[in-house]
KOLTI-671022 format. One line per 5 residues: their letters; for each residue x, y, z of N, C-alpha, C. Coordinates in Angstrom, 1 decimal, m for minus. Layout:
BEGIN
a = X/Y/Z/X/Y/Z/X/Y/Z  ...
//
This chain:
BEGIN
nrlld = m39.0/m36.5/8.2/m38.5/m37.8/7.9/m39.6/m38.7/7.4  m40.8/m38.5/7.8/m41.9/m39.4/7.4/m42.1/m39.4/5.9  m41.9/m38.3/5.3/m42.0/m38.2/3.8/m41.0/m39.1/3.1  m39.9/m39.4/3.8/m38.8/m40.2/3.2/m39.0/m41.6/3.6  m39.9/m42.0/4.5/m40.2/m43.4/4.8/m40.9/m44.1/3.6
dnrel = m41.0/m45.4/3.7/m41.6/m46.2/2.7/m43.1/m45.8/2.5  m43.8/m45.5/3.6/m45.2/m45.1/3.4/m45.4/m43.7/2.9  m44.4/m42.9/2.9/m44.4/m41.6/2.3/m45.6/m40.8/2.6  m45.8/m40.5/3.9/m46.9/m39.6/4.3/m46.4/m38.7/5.4  m47.2/m37.7/5.6/m46.9/m36.7/6.6/m48.1/m36.4/7.5
yvpei = m48.0/m36.7/8.8/m49.2/m36.4/9.6/m49.0/m35.0/10.3  m50.0/m34.2/10.2/m49.9/m32.8/10.7/m50.9/m32.8/11.9  m50.5/m32.9/13.1/m51.4/m33.0/14.3/m52.2/m31.8/14.5  m51.7/m30.6/14.1/m52.5/m29.4/14.3/m53.8/m29.4/13.6  m53.9/m30.1/12.4/m55.1/m30.1/11.7/m55.6/m31.5/11.6
netik = m55.0/m32.5/12.3/m55.4/m33.9/12.3/m55.6/m34.4/10.9  m54.6/m34.2/10.1/m54.6/m34.7/8.7/m53.3/m35.3/8.3  m53.5/m36.4/7.5/m52.3/m37.1/7.0/m52.2/m36.7/5.5  m51.1/m36.2/5.1/m50.8/m35.7/3.8/m49.9/m36.6/3.0  m50.4/m37.0/1.8/m49.6/m37.9/1.0/m49.0/m37.1/m0.2
phpnf = m47.8/m37.2/m0.5/m47.2/m36.4/m1.6/m47.6/m37.0/m2.9  m47.4/m36.1/m3.9/m47.7/m36.5/m5.3/m46.8/m37.8/m5.6  m47.3/m38.7/m6.4/m46.6/m39.9/m6.8/m45.2/m39.6/m7.3  m45.0/m38.5/m8.0/m43.7/m38.2/m8.5/m42.8/m37.3/m7.6  m43.2/m37.2/m6.4/m42.5/m36.3/m5.4/m41.1/m36.9/m5.2
mlfat = m40.2/m35.9/m5.3/m38.8/m36.2/m5.0/m38.2/m35.1/m4.1  m37.2/m35.4/m3.3/m36.6/m34.3/m2.5/m35.2/m34.3/m2.8  m34.7/m33.0/m3.1/m33.3/m32.8/m3.4/m32.8/m31.9/m2.3  m31.7/m32.2/m1.7/m31.1/m31.4/m0.6/m29.6/m31.3/m0.8  m29.1/m30.1/m0.3/m27.7/m29.9/m0.3/m27.2/m29.5/1.1
qnpag = m26.0/m29.8/1.4/m25.4/m29.3/2.6/m23.9/m29.2/2.4  m23.3/m28.1/2.9/m21.8/m28.0/2.9/m21.3/m29.0/3.9  m20.1/m29.5/3.7/m19.5/m30.4/4.6/m19.5/m29.9/6.1  m19.8/m30.8/7.0/m19.7/m30.4/8.4/m18.2/m30.2/8.7  m18.0/m29.2/9.5/m16.6/m28.9/9.9/m15.9/m27.9/9.0
ayggr = m16.3/m27.9/7.7/m15.6/m27.1/6.7/m16.2/m25.7/6.8  m17.5/m25.6/7.3/m18.2/m24.3/7.3/m18.7/m24.1/8.8  m18.7/m22.9/9.3/m19.2/m22.7/10.6/m20.6/m23.0/10.8  m20.9/m23.7/11.9/m22.3/m24.0/12.2/m22.9/m25.3/11.6  m22.1/m26.0/10.8/m22.6/m27.2/10.2/m22.3/m28.3/11.1
ktlsr = m23.3/m29.2/11.4/m23.2/m30.3/12.2/m23.3/m31.6/11.3  m22.7/m32.7/11.8/m22.8/m33.9/11.0/m24.2/m34.5/11.2  m24.8/m34.9/10.0/m26.1/m35.5/10.0/m26.0/m36.9/10.5  m27.0/m37.4/11.1/m27.0/m38.8/11.6/m26.9/m39.8/10.4  m26.3/m40.9/10.7/m26.2/m42.0/9.6/m27.6/m42.4/9.2
afrnr = m28.6/m42.5/10.1/m29.9/m42.9/9.7/m30.5/m42.0/8.7  m30.4/m40.7/9.0/m30.9/m39.7/8.1/m30.2/m39.7/6.8  m28.9/m39.7/6.8/m28.1/m39.7/5.6/m28.4/m40.9/4.7  m28.8/m42.1/5.3/m29.1/m43.3/4.5/m30.4/m43.1/3.7  m31.1/m42.1/3.9/m32.3/m41.8/3.1/m32.0/m41.1/1.8
fieiy = m30.8/m40.8/1.6/m30.4/m40.0/0.4/m29.3/m40.7/m0.3  m29.1/m40.3/m1.6/m27.9/m40.7/m2.3/m27.0/m39.5/m2.2  m25.8/m39.8/m1.6/m24.9/m38.7/m1.4/m23.9/m38.6/m2.6  m23.7/m37.4/m3.0/m22.8/m37.1/m4.1/m21.9/m36.0/m3.5  m20.6/m36.2/m3.6/m19.6/m35.2/m3.1/m19.0/m34.5/m4.3
vddip = m19.0/m33.2/m4.2/m18.5/m32.3/m5.3/m17.2/m31.6/m4.8  m16.1/m31.8/m5.5/m14.9/m31.1/m5.1/m14.9/m29.6/m5.5  m14.0/m28.9/m5.0/m13.8/m27.5/m5.4/m13.6/m27.4/m6.9  m14.0/m26.3/m7.5/m13.7/m26.1/m8.9/m12.2/m25.9/m9.1  m11.6/m26.7/m10.0/m10.2/m26.5/m10.3/m9.9/m25.0/m10.6
eqelp = m8.8/m24.5/m10.0/m8.5/m23.1/m10.2/m8.3/m22.7/m11.7  m7.7/m23.6/m12.5/m7.5/m23.3/m13.9/m8.8/m23.2/m14.7  m9.9/m23.7/m14.1/m11.2/m23.6/m14.8/m12.0/m22.3/m14.5  m11.6/m21.7/m13.3/m12.4/m20.6/m12.9/m12.4/m19.4/m13.8  m11.3/m19.0/m14.5/m11.4/m17.9/m15.4/m12.3/m18.2/m16.6
tilek = m12.3/m19.4/m17.1/m13.3/m19.7/m18.2/m14.7/m19.6/m17.7  m15.0/m20.1/m16.5/m16.4/m20.1/m16.0/m16.8/m18.6/m15.8  m15.9/m17.8/m15.3/m16.2/m16.4/m15.1/m16.4/m15.7/m16.4  m15.5/m15.9/m17.3/m15.6/m15.3/m18.7/m16.9/m15.6/m19.4  m17.3/m16.9/m19.4/m18.5/m17.3/m20.1/m19.8/m17.0/m19.4
sclia = m19.8/m17.1/m18.0/m21.0/m16.9/m17.3/m21.3/m15.4/m17.1  m20.2/m14.6/m16.9/m20.4/m13.2/m16.6/m20.2/m12.3/m17.8  m19.8/m12.9/m18.9/m19.6/m12.1/m20.1/m18.5/m11.0/m19.9  m17.4/m11.4/m19.3/m16.3/m10.5/m19.1/m15.1/m11.0/m19.9  m14.1/m10.2/m20.1/m12.9/m10.5/m20.8/m12.1/m11.6/m20.1
esqak = m11.5/m12.4/m20.8/m10.6/m13.5/m20.2/m9.6/m12.8/m19.3  m9.0/m11.7/m19.7/m7.9/m11.1/m18.9/m8.5/m10.6/m17.6  m9.8/m10.1/m17.6/m10.4/m9.6/m16.4/m10.7/m10.8/m15.5  m11.2/m11.9/m16.0/m11.4/m13.1/m15.2/m10.2/m13.6/m14.6  m9.1/m13.6/m15.3/m7.8/m14.1/m14.8/m7.3/m13.2/m13.6
rmvqs = m7.5/m11.9/m13.7/m7.2/m10.9/m12.7/m8.0/m11.2/m11.4  m9.3/m11.5/m11.6/m10.1/m11.8/m10.5/m9.7/m13.1/m9.7  m9.4/m14.1/m10.5/m8.9/m15.4/m9.9/m7.6/m15.2/m9.2  m6.7/m14.4/m9.8/m5.4/m14.2/m9.2/m5.5/m13.4/m7.9  m6.4/m12.4/m7.9/m6.7/m11.7/m6.7/m7.2/m12.6/m5.6
skklr = m8.1/m13.5/m6.0/m8.7/m14.5/m5.0/m7.6/m15.4/m4.5  m6.7/m15.8/m5.3/m5.6/m16.7/m4.9/m4.7/m16.0/m3.9  m4.4/m14.8/m4.2/m3.5/m14.0/m3.3/m4.1/m13.8/m1.9  m5.5/m13.5/m2.0/m6.2/m13.3/m0.7/m6.2/m14.6/0.1  m6.4/m15.7/m0.6/m6.4/m17.0/0.1/m5.0/m17.3/0.7
qyrqk = m4.0/m16.9/0.0/m2.6/m17.1/0.6/m2.4/m16.3/1.9  m3.0/m15.0/1.9/m2.9/m14.2/3.1/m3.7/m14.9/4.2  m4.8/m15.5/3.8/m5.7/m16.2/4.8/m4.9/m17.3/5.5  m4.1/m18.0/4.8/m3.3/m19.1/5.4/m2.3/m18.5/6.4  m1.8/m17.3/6.2/m0.8/m16.7/7.0/m1.4/m16.0/8.2
savfa = m2.6/m15.5/8.1/m3.2/m14.7/9.1/m4.7/m15.0/9.2  m5.4/m14.1/9.9/m6.9/m14.2/10.1/m7.7/m13.6/9.0  m7.0/m13.0/7.9/m7.7/m12.3/6.9/m8.7/m13.3/6.2  m9.9/m13.0/6.1/m11.0/m13.8/5.5/m11.2/m15.1/6.3  m10.9/m15.1/7.6/m11.3/m16.2/8.4/m12.7/m16.1/8.9
gkhgy = m13.3/m17.2/9.2/m14.7/m17.2/9.7/m15.7/m17.7/8.8  m16.9/m17.6/9.2/m18.1/m18.2/8.4/m18.1/m17.7/7.0  m18.0/m16.4/6.8/m18.0/m15.9/5.4/m16.7/m15.5/4.9  m15.7/m16.1/5.5/m14.3/m15.7/5.3/m13.7/m15.7/4.0  m13.6/m16.9/3.4/m12.9/m16.9/2.2/m13.7/m16.6/1.0
itprd = m13.1/m16.4/m0.1/m13.7/m16.0/m1.3/m14.2/m17.2/m2.0  m15.5/m17.4/m2.2/m16.1/m18.5/m2.8/m16.3/m18.3/m4.3  m16.5/m19.4/m5.1/m16.9/m19.2/m6.5/m18.1/m18.3/m6.6  m19.0/m18.4/m5.6/m20.2/m17.5/m5.7/m19.8/m16.0/m5.6  m18.8/m15.7/m4.7/m18.4/m14.3/m4.6/m17.8/m13.9/m5.9
llkwg = m17.0/m14.7/m6.6/m16.4/m14.4/m7.9/m17.4/m14.2/m8.9  m18.5/m15.0/m8.9/m19.5/m14.8/m9.9/m20.3/m13.5/m9.6  m20.6/m13.1/m8.4/m21.2/m11.9/m8.0/m20.4/m10.7/m8.6  m19.1/m10.8/m8.3/m18.1/m9.8/m8.7/m18.1/m9.7/m10.2  m18.1/m10.8/m10.9/m18.1/m10.8/m12.4/m19.4/m10.2/m12.9
yrsqr = m20.5/m10.6/m12.4/m21.8/m10.1/m12.9/m21.9/m8.5/m12.7  m21.4/m8.1/m11.6/m21.4/m6.6/m11.3/m20.4/m5.9/m12.2  m19.5/m6.6/m12.8/m18.4/m5.9/m13.6/m18.5/m6.1/m15.1  m19.7/m6.5/m15.6/m19.9/m6.6/m17.0/m19.6/m5.2/m17.6  m18.9/m5.2/m18.7/m18.6/m4.0/m19.5/m17.9/m2.9/m18.6
stlqe = m17.1/m3.3/m17.6/m16.4/m2.4/m16.7/m15.0/m2.3/m17.1  m14.4/m1.1/m16.7/m13.0/m0.9/m16.8/m12.3/m1.6/m15.7  m11.0/m1.7/m15.8/m10.2/m2.3/m14.7/m10.4/m1.6/m13.4  m10.5/m0.3/m13.5/m10.8/0.6/m12.3/m12.1/0.2/m11.6  m13.1/0.1/m12.5/m14.5/m0.2/m12.0/m14.5/m1.6/m11.4
msdng = m13.8/m2.5/m12.0/m13.7/m3.9/m11.5/m13.1/m3.9/m10.1  m12.0/m3.2/m10.0/m11.3/m3.2/m8.7/m12.3/m2.5/m7.6  m13.0/m1.5/m8.0/m14.0/m0.9/m7.1/m15.0/m1.9/m6.7  m15.6/m2.6/m7.7/m16.6/m3.7/m7.4/m16.0/m4.8/m6.5  m14.8/m5.2/m6.8/m14.2/m6.2/m6.0/m14.0/m5.8/m4.5
yslla = m13.6/m4.5/m4.4/m13.4/m4.0/m3.0/m14.7/m3.9/m2.3  m15.7/m3.4/m2.9/m17.0/m3.3/m2.2/m17.6/m4.7/m1.9  m17.3/m5.7/m2.7/m17.8/m7.0/m2.4/m17.0/m7.7/m1.3  m15.7/m7.6/m1.5/m14.8/m8.4/m0.6/m14.4/m7.8/0.7  m14.0/m6.5/0.6/m13.5/m5.8/1.8/m14.5/m5.2/2.7
erlrd = m15.6/m4.8/2.2/m16.6/m4.1/3.0/m17.2/m5.1/4.1  m17.1/m6.4/3.9/m17.6/m7.2/5.0/m16.6/m7.5/6.1  m15.4/m7.0/5.9/m14.4/m7.1/7.0/m14.5/m6.0/8.0  m14.2/m6.4/9.2/m14.3/m5.4/10.3/m12.9/m4.7/10.6  m11.9/m5.5/10.4/m10.6/m5.0/10.7/m10.0/m4.2/9.5
edekv = m9.6/m2.9/9.8/m9.1/m2.0/8.8/m7.8/m2.5/8.2  m7.0/m3.2/9.0/m5.8/m3.8/8.4/m6.1/m4.8/7.3  m7.1/m5.6/7.5/m7.5/m6.6/6.5/m8.0/m5.9/5.2  m8.7/m4.8/5.4/m9.2/m4.0/4.3/m8.1/m3.5/3.5  m7.0/m3.1/4.2/m5.8/m2.5/3.5/m5.2/m3.6/2.6
ivksi = m5.1/m4.9/3.1/m4.6/m6.0/2.4/m5.4/m6.2/1.1  m6.7/m6.2/1.2/m7.6/m6.4/0.1/m7.3/m5.3/m0.9  m7.3/m4.0/m0.4/m7.1/m2.9/m1.3/m5.7/m3.0/m2.1  m4.7/m3.4/m1.3/m3.4/m3.5/m1.9/m3.4/m4.6/m3.0  m4.0/m5.7/m2.8/m4.0/m6.8/m3.8/m4.8/m6.4/m5.0
lekef = m5.9/m5.8/m4.8/m6.7/m5.3/m5.9/m6.1/m4.3/m6.8  m5.4/m3.3/m6.1/m4.7/m2.3/m6.8/m3.6/m2.8/m7.7  m2.9/m3.8/m7.1/m1.8/m4.4/m7.9/m2.3/m5.2/m9.0  m3.3/m6.1/m8.8/m3.8/m7.0/m9.9/m4.5/m6.2/m11.0  m5.2/m5.2/m10.6/m6.0/m4.4/m11.6/m5.4/m3.1/m12.0
katlk = m4.1/m2.9/m11.5/m3.4/m1.7/m11.9/m4.3/m0.5/m11.8  m4.9/m0.4/m10.6/m5.9/0.7/m10.3/m5.5/1.4/m9.0  m6.1/2.5/m8.8/m6.0/3.2/m7.5/m7.3/3.3/m6.9  m7.5/2.6/m5.7/m8.8/2.6/m5.1/m8.8/3.8/m4.1  m9.9/4.6/m4.2/m10.1/5.7/m3.3/m11.3/5.3/m2.4
tggmy = m11.0/4.4/m1.5/m12.0/3.7/m0.7/m12.9/4.6/0.1  m12.3/5.7/0.6/m13.2/6.6/1.5/m14.2/7.3/0.7  m14.0/7.5/m0.6/m15.0/8.2/m1.4/m16.0/7.3/m2.2  m15.9/6.0/m2.0/m16.7/5.1/m2.8/m18.2/5.3/m2.5  m18.5/5.8/m1.3/m19.9/5.8/m0.9/m20.3/7.3/m0.5
ggyvt = m19.6/8.2/m1.1/m20.0/9.6/m0.9/m19.3/10.2/0.3  m18.3/9.5/0.9/m17.7/10.0/2.1/m16.4/10.7/1.7  m15.5/10.7/2.7/m14.2/11.3/2.5/m13.3/10.5/1.6  m12.3/11.0/1.0/m11.4/10.3/0.1/m10.1/10.0/0.8  m9.6/8.7/0.7/m8.3/8.4/1.3/m7.4/8.0/0.2
//
């Protein structure tokens, strides 16, 4: 907090030294909204007053395919399939506990990871990548079946999930 005060200095008692930041020092910070993500607490008004707050809404769904296509260098049709899969999984989340919890839903970051892993991939490879990214973090086998079902339908692929990592084939 002291770095953000008007005197802009930091006293370190362990070394009995006061440190002054560079004249051009600036602090940039981000936080996900309290309550929207597990473990986030509301910051005090006094602390928040030290910053300029900017709120950023979710990315509009109709813009996601273009972002994925341009950022990940994948085909528009592939990007649309990814977004459609994400949308269907979110719909299941609203009906049940699928993708509930701290890392529950599919974020734009997840879609970007999936897209980067899927450059120059076939639809089959994209569905495999999507499954390994999205389903493998789930503990409930029924939830994994839902992910598998949606990906197979959207990508017109057959996932052999048991053999993905050198194990048995289902």
